[in-house]
A tleap script that builds the chain and sets N, CA, C and O, in Angstrom:
source leaprc.protein.ff14SB
mol = sequence {
  NMET ALA ASN THR VAL LEU ASP THR SER GLY
  MET THR CYS PRO ILE PRO VAL LEU LYS ALA
  LYS LYS ALA ILE THR GLY LEU LYS SER GLY
  GLU VAL LEU GLU ILE ILE ALA THR ASP PRO
  GLY SER VAL LEU ASP PHE GLU VAL PHE CYS
  SER VAL SER GLY HIE THR LEU LEU SER HIE
  ARG GLU THR ALA GLY VAL PHE ARG ILE GLU
  ILE GLN ARG CTHR
}
set mol.1.N position { 28.019 98.778 152.707 }
set mol.1.CA position { 27.608 99.730 151.099 }
set mol.1.C position { 27.716 98.706 149.962 }
set mol.1.O position { 28.848 98.308 149.684 }
set mol.2.N position { 26.629 98.220 149.249 }
set mol.2.CA position { 27.019 97.504 148.314 }
set mol.2.C position { 27.525 98.317 146.868 }
set mol.2.O position { 27.313 99.471 146.498 }
set mol.3.N position { 28.188 97.335 146.310 }
set mol.3.CA position { 28.891 98.005 145.085 }
set mol.3.C position { 27.960 97.801 143.866 }
set mol.3.O position { 28.080 98.458 142.832 }
set mol.4.N position { 27.147 96.971 144.034 }
set mol.4.CA position { 26.060 96.079 142.944 }
set mol.4.C position { 24.957 95.814 143.669 }
set mol.4.O position { 24.976 95.183 144.726 }
set mol.5.N position { 23.812 96.348 143.059 }
set mol.5.CA position { 22.426 95.524 143.487 }
set mol.5.C position { 21.796 94.842 142.776 }
set mol.5.O position { 21.518 95.470 141.755 }
set mol.6.N position { 21.258 93.466 142.772 }
set mol.6.CA position { 20.677 92.766 141.905 }
set mol.6.C position { 19.326 92.492 142.553 }
set mol.6.O position { 19.255 92.113 143.722 }
set mol.7.N position { 18.274 92.683 141.802 }
set mol.7.CA position { 16.916 92.336 141.908 }
set mol.7.C position { 16.335 91.268 141.517 }
set mol.7.O position { 15.867 91.258 140.378 }
set mol.8.N position { 16.233 90.248 142.255 }
set mol.8.CA position { 15.664 88.985 141.773 }
set mol.8.C position { 14.101 88.939 142.558 }
set mol.8.O position { 13.643 87.866 142.951 }
set mol.9.N position { 13.473 90.042 142.700 }
set mol.9.CA position { 11.979 90.052 143.033 }
set mol.9.C position { 11.287 88.889 142.093 }
set mol.9.O position { 11.606 88.562 140.950 }
set mol.10.N position { 10.249 88.372 142.922 }
set mol.10.CA position { 9.356 87.589 142.070 }
set mol.10.C position { 10.231 86.120 141.446 }
set mol.10.O position { 9.529 85.190 141.048 }
set mol.11.N position { 11.503 86.005 141.400 }
set mol.11.CA position { 11.821 84.816 141.047 }
set mol.11.C position { 11.985 83.818 142.010 }
set mol.11.O position { 12.009 84.162 143.192 }
set mol.12.N position { 12.109 82.551 141.685 }
set mol.12.CA position { 12.103 81.657 142.831 }
set mol.12.C position { 13.518 80.918 142.368 }
set mol.12.O position { 14.030 81.159 141.275 }
set mol.13.N position { 14.147 79.896 143.428 }
set mol.13.CA position { 15.140 79.018 143.272 }
set mol.13.C position { 14.980 78.169 142.223 }
set mol.13.O position { 13.940 77.566 141.959 }
set mol.14.N position { 15.965 78.121 141.647 }
set mol.14.CA position { 17.644 78.680 141.605 }
set mol.14.C position { 17.978 79.935 140.940 }
set mol.14.O position { 19.117 80.403 140.915 }
set mol.15.N position { 16.870 80.507 140.361 }
set mol.15.CA position { 17.060 81.508 139.558 }
set mol.15.C position { 17.819 82.524 140.208 }
set mol.15.O position { 18.801 82.889 139.563 }
set mol.16.N position { 17.600 83.197 141.534 }
set mol.16.CA position { 18.160 84.211 142.271 }
set mol.16.C position { 19.655 83.881 142.573 }
set mol.16.O position { 20.495 84.779 142.509 }
set mol.17.N position { 20.073 82.305 142.977 }
set mol.17.CA position { 21.311 82.106 142.955 }
set mol.17.C position { 22.070 82.277 141.746 }
set mol.17.O position { 23.181 82.807 141.734 }
set mol.18.N position { 21.443 81.805 140.664 }
set mol.18.CA position { 21.998 81.897 139.557 }
set mol.18.C position { 22.341 83.129 138.987 }
set mol.18.O position { 23.398 83.415 138.424 }
set mol.19.N position { 21.562 83.690 139.139 }
set mol.19.CA position { 21.729 85.303 138.836 }
set mol.19.C position { 22.831 85.968 139.600 }
set mol.19.O position { 23.577 86.716 138.968 }
set mol.20.N position { 23.000 85.812 140.708 }
set mol.20.CA position { 23.705 86.062 141.856 }
set mol.20.C position { 25.443 85.689 141.484 }
set mol.20.O position { 26.407 86.437 141.644 }
set mol.21.N position { 25.425 84.321 140.961 }
set mol.21.CA position { 26.623 83.791 140.838 }
set mol.21.C position { 27.251 84.334 139.589 }
set mol.21.O position { 28.467 84.302 139.398 }
set mol.22.N position { 26.342 84.856 138.708 }
set mol.22.CA position { 26.891 85.651 137.467 }
set mol.22.C position { 27.422 87.104 138.022 }
set mol.22.O position { 28.621 87.378 137.970 }
set mol.23.N position { 26.512 87.960 138.525 }
set mol.23.CA position { 26.669 89.063 138.980 }
set mol.23.C position { 27.757 89.240 139.775 }
set mol.23.O position { 28.384 90.271 139.533 }
set mol.24.N position { 28.441 88.105 141.214 }
set mol.24.CA position { 29.583 88.578 141.737 }
set mol.24.C position { 30.711 88.169 140.946 }
set mol.24.O position { 31.817 88.401 141.433 }
set mol.25.N position { 30.651 87.552 139.715 }
set mol.25.CA position { 31.991 87.330 139.042 }
set mol.25.C position { 32.348 88.615 138.583 }
set mol.25.O position { 33.524 88.777 138.257 }
set mol.26.N position { 31.469 89.668 138.485 }
set mol.26.CA position { 31.814 90.835 137.824 }
set mol.26.C position { 32.648 91.536 138.707 }
set mol.26.O position { 33.621 92.167 138.294 }
set mol.27.N position { 32.341 91.473 139.882 }
set mol.27.CA position { 33.195 92.304 141.117 }
set mol.27.C position { 34.502 91.846 141.510 }
set mol.27.O position { 34.983 90.720 141.382 }
set mol.28.N position { 35.089 93.062 142.091 }
set mol.28.CA position { 36.411 92.701 142.349 }
set mol.28.C position { 36.469 91.972 143.742 }
set mol.28.O position { 35.430 91.965 144.402 }
set mol.29.N position { 37.604 91.351 144.255 }
set mol.29.CA position { 37.799 90.610 145.447 }
set mol.29.C position { 37.311 91.927 146.603 }
set mol.29.O position { 37.690 93.049 146.266 }
set mol.30.N position { 36.538 91.833 147.863 }
set mol.30.CA position { 36.385 92.581 148.559 }
set mol.30.C position { 35.142 93.555 148.312 }
set mol.30.O position { 34.751 94.390 149.127 }
set mol.31.N position { 34.616 93.324 147.122 }
set mol.31.CA position { 33.234 94.311 146.780 }
set mol.31.C position { 32.282 93.670 147.328 }
set mol.31.O position { 32.408 92.587 147.899 }
set mol.32.N position { 30.972 94.472 147.154 }
set mol.32.CA position { 29.724 93.804 148.235 }
set mol.32.C position { 28.394 93.794 147.000 }
set mol.32.O position { 28.006 94.829 146.458 }
set mol.33.N position { 27.888 92.573 146.744 }
set mol.33.CA position { 26.671 92.183 146.101 }
set mol.33.C position { 25.626 92.532 146.859 }
set mol.33.O position { 25.725 92.017 147.973 }
set mol.34.N position { 24.427 93.351 146.698 }
set mol.34.CA position { 23.485 93.083 147.386 }
set mol.34.C position { 22.199 92.653 146.594 }
set mol.34.O position { 21.777 93.231 145.592 }
set mol.35.N position { 21.660 91.592 147.171 }
set mol.35.CA position { 20.305 90.491 146.501 }
set mol.35.C position { 19.060 91.059 147.112 }
set mol.35.O position { 18.826 91.142 148.318 }
set mol.36.N position { 18.375 91.399 146.229 }
set mol.36.CA position { 17.041 91.994 146.965 }
set mol.36.C position { 16.198 90.456 146.388 }
set mol.36.O position { 16.369 89.920 145.293 }
set mol.37.N position { 15.380 90.046 147.379 }
set mol.37.CA position { 14.390 88.946 146.711 }
set mol.37.C position { 13.204 88.663 147.379 }
set mol.37.O position { 13.093 89.217 148.473 }
set mol.38.N position { 12.327 87.982 147.036 }
set mol.38.CA position { 11.186 87.780 147.502 }
set mol.38.C position { 10.693 86.374 147.691 }
set mol.38.O position { 9.512 86.049 147.813 }
set mol.39.N position { 11.669 85.631 147.700 }
set mol.39.CA position { 11.545 84.008 147.679 }
set mol.39.C position { 11.919 83.787 148.972 }
set mol.39.O position { 13.047 84.130 149.326 }
set mol.40.N position { 10.972 83.142 149.930 }
set mol.40.CA position { 11.381 82.707 151.503 }
set mol.40.C position { 12.375 82.031 151.794 }
set mol.40.O position { 12.791 81.971 152.951 }
set mol.41.N position { 12.984 81.342 150.699 }
set mol.41.CA position { 13.867 80.380 150.715 }
set mol.41.C position { 15.502 80.992 150.709 }
set mol.41.O position { 16.555 80.447 151.037 }
set mol.42.N position { 15.202 82.389 150.179 }
set mol.42.CA position { 16.493 82.925 149.765 }
set mol.42.C position { 17.565 82.725 150.836 }
set mol.42.O position { 18.570 82.095 150.509 }
set mol.43.N position { 17.465 83.154 151.970 }
set mol.43.CA position { 18.227 83.468 152.765 }
set mol.43.C position { 18.832 82.008 152.817 }
set mol.43.O position { 19.923 81.880 152.262 }
set mol.44.N position { 18.350 81.043 153.325 }
set mol.44.CA position { 19.037 79.781 153.320 }
set mol.44.C position { 19.794 79.437 151.960 }
set mol.44.O position { 20.803 78.732 151.955 }
set mol.45.N position { 19.351 79.873 151.041 }
set mol.45.CA position { 19.917 79.472 149.801 }
set mol.45.C position { 21.232 79.948 149.164 }
set mol.45.O position { 21.894 79.492 148.232 }
set mol.46.N position { 21.422 81.174 150.090 }
set mol.46.CA position { 22.382 81.886 149.827 }
set mol.46.C position { 23.574 81.747 150.977 }
set mol.46.O position { 24.726 82.075 150.693 }
set mol.47.N position { 23.263 81.292 152.160 }
set mol.47.CA position { 23.676 80.822 153.088 }
set mol.47.C position { 24.759 79.686 152.599 }
set mol.47.O position { 25.972 79.712 152.806 }
set mol.48.N position { 23.960 78.616 151.852 }
set mol.48.CA position { 24.536 77.534 151.330 }
set mol.48.C position { 25.265 77.953 150.209 }
set mol.48.O position { 26.249 77.275 149.912 }
set mol.49.N position { 24.931 79.121 149.394 }
set mol.49.CA position { 25.981 79.462 148.218 }
set mol.49.C position { 27.363 79.903 148.661 }
set mol.49.O position { 28.442 79.575 148.167 }
set mol.50.N position { 27.063 80.923 149.957 }
set mol.50.CA position { 28.222 81.175 150.213 }
set mol.50.C position { 29.243 80.315 151.023 }
set mol.50.O position { 30.427 80.650 150.987 }
set mol.51.N position { 28.883 79.299 151.705 }
set mol.51.CA position { 29.443 78.089 152.307 }
set mol.51.C position { 29.963 77.309 151.016 }
set mol.51.O position { 31.064 76.765 151.106 }
set mol.52.N position { 29.326 77.225 149.949 }
set mol.52.CA position { 30.253 76.183 148.971 }
set mol.52.C position { 31.198 77.412 148.086 }
set mol.52.O position { 32.381 77.196 147.823 }
set mol.53.N position { 30.689 78.360 147.787 }
set mol.53.CA position { 31.494 79.072 146.979 }
set mol.53.C position { 32.818 79.960 147.739 }
set mol.53.O position { 33.750 80.426 147.084 }
set mol.54.N position { 32.703 80.069 149.078 }
set mol.54.CA position { 33.668 81.012 149.736 }
set mol.54.C position { 33.650 82.150 150.186 }
set mol.54.O position { 34.370 82.596 151.079 }
set mol.55.N position { 32.500 82.909 149.363 }
set mol.55.CA position { 32.152 84.151 149.499 }
set mol.55.C position { 31.783 84.420 150.893 }
set mol.55.O position { 31.549 83.423 151.575 }
set mol.56.N position { 31.659 85.860 151.593 }
set mol.56.CA position { 31.291 86.045 153.012 }
set mol.56.C position { 29.856 86.726 152.568 }
set mol.56.O position { 29.615 87.680 151.828 }
set mol.57.N position { 28.799 85.632 153.503 }
set mol.57.CA position { 27.443 86.558 153.737 }
set mol.57.C position { 27.406 87.399 155.060 }
set mol.57.O position { 27.217 87.029 156.219 }
set mol.58.N position { 27.651 88.676 154.520 }
set mol.58.CA position { 27.678 89.924 155.345 }
set mol.58.C position { 26.584 90.097 155.872 }
set mol.58.O position { 26.847 89.927 157.062 }
set mol.59.N position { 25.179 90.393 155.781 }
set mol.59.CA position { 24.295 90.314 156.393 }
set mol.59.C position { 22.730 89.904 155.448 }
set mol.59.O position { 22.678 89.884 154.218 }
set mol.60.N position { 21.676 89.634 156.287 }
set mol.60.CA position { 20.415 89.419 155.623 }
set mol.60.C position { 19.317 90.200 156.421 }
set mol.60.O position { 19.442 90.172 157.645 }
set mol.61.N position { 18.518 90.723 156.027 }
set mol.61.CA position { 17.145 91.304 156.625 }
set mol.61.C position { 16.146 91.034 155.843 }
set mol.61.O position { 16.304 90.786 154.648 }
set mol.62.N position { 14.518 91.059 156.682 }
set mol.62.CA position { 13.457 90.918 155.841 }
set mol.62.C position { 12.494 92.072 156.336 }
set mol.62.O position { 12.220 92.321 157.510 }
set mol.63.N position { 12.058 92.694 155.261 }
set mol.63.CA position { 10.958 93.546 155.546 }
set mol.63.C position { 9.968 93.667 155.096 }
set mol.63.O position { 10.000 94.455 154.151 }
set mol.64.N position { 8.499 93.038 155.406 }
set mol.64.CA position { 7.500 93.279 154.581 }
set mol.64.C position { 7.673 91.840 153.511 }
set mol.64.O position { 6.909 91.768 152.548 }
set mol.65.N position { 8.374 91.084 153.668 }
set mol.65.CA position { 8.479 89.761 152.892 }
set mol.65.C position { 9.275 90.099 151.662 }
set mol.65.O position { 9.044 89.568 150.576 }
set mol.66.N position { 10.302 91.073 151.874 }
set mol.66.CA position { 11.580 91.525 151.138 }
set mol.66.C position { 12.399 91.306 151.749 }
set mol.66.O position { 12.584 91.840 152.843 }
set mol.67.N position { 13.258 90.322 151.151 }
set mol.67.CA position { 14.734 90.067 151.945 }
set mol.67.C position { 15.730 90.900 151.148 }
set mol.67.O position { 15.410 91.174 149.991 }
set mol.68.N position { 16.887 91.334 151.614 }
set mol.68.CA position { 17.941 91.965 151.106 }
set mol.68.C position { 18.998 91.259 152.082 }
set mol.68.O position { 19.047 91.259 153.312 }
set mol.69.N position { 19.876 90.622 151.073 }
set mol.69.CA position { 21.283 89.722 151.616 }
set mol.69.C position { 22.154 90.573 150.943 }
set mol.69.O position { 21.928 91.198 149.907 }
set mol.70.N position { 23.312 90.545 151.712 }
set mol.70.CA position { 24.417 91.319 151.082 }
set mol.70.C position { 25.715 90.205 151.122 }
set mol.70.O position { 25.957 89.588 152.159 }
set mol.71.N position { 26.368 90.051 150.117 }
set mol.71.CA position { 27.375 89.006 149.832 }
set mol.71.C position { 28.905 90.010 149.822 }
set mol.71.O position { 28.998 91.113 149.283 }
set mol.72.N position { 29.949 89.328 150.521 }
set mol.72.CA position { 31.053 89.808 149.903 }
set mol.72.C position { 32.096 88.966 148.853 }
set mol.72.O position { 32.608 87.939 149.300 }
set mol.73.N position { 32.253 89.172 148.173 }
set mol.73.CA position { 33.167 88.400 147.154 }
set mol.73.C position { 34.614 88.437 147.694 }
set mol.73.O position { 35.171 89.500 147.968 }
set mol.74.N position { 35.243 87.133 147.844 }
set mol.74.CA position { 36.452 86.812 148.603 }
set mol.74.C position { 37.302 86.965 147.241 }
set mol.74.O position { 38.521 86.793 147.250 }
savepdb mol mol.pdb
quit
C-alpha cells in the first residue's frame, strides 16, 4: 500500500522521473511511492531510476495504457 500517490498521466520522460525523485525525498525510509503514468517508457525509466538511486522497485502493472509503479524508499 502506497504512502503517497503521484499522478504523472500525460507527461513524458523525463518529467515523471523528475517528479518522482522530488516526491520520494519527502518520504521516510521504507515508505512507498506509487506513480501513475501513461508514458509507455515509464517502467524502463523507473527501473533505471531505482538502479541508480538505490530505491526498490516493488511492482509495476499496466491496465489499458495506464502504468502503476510502486517504489520503496531506501
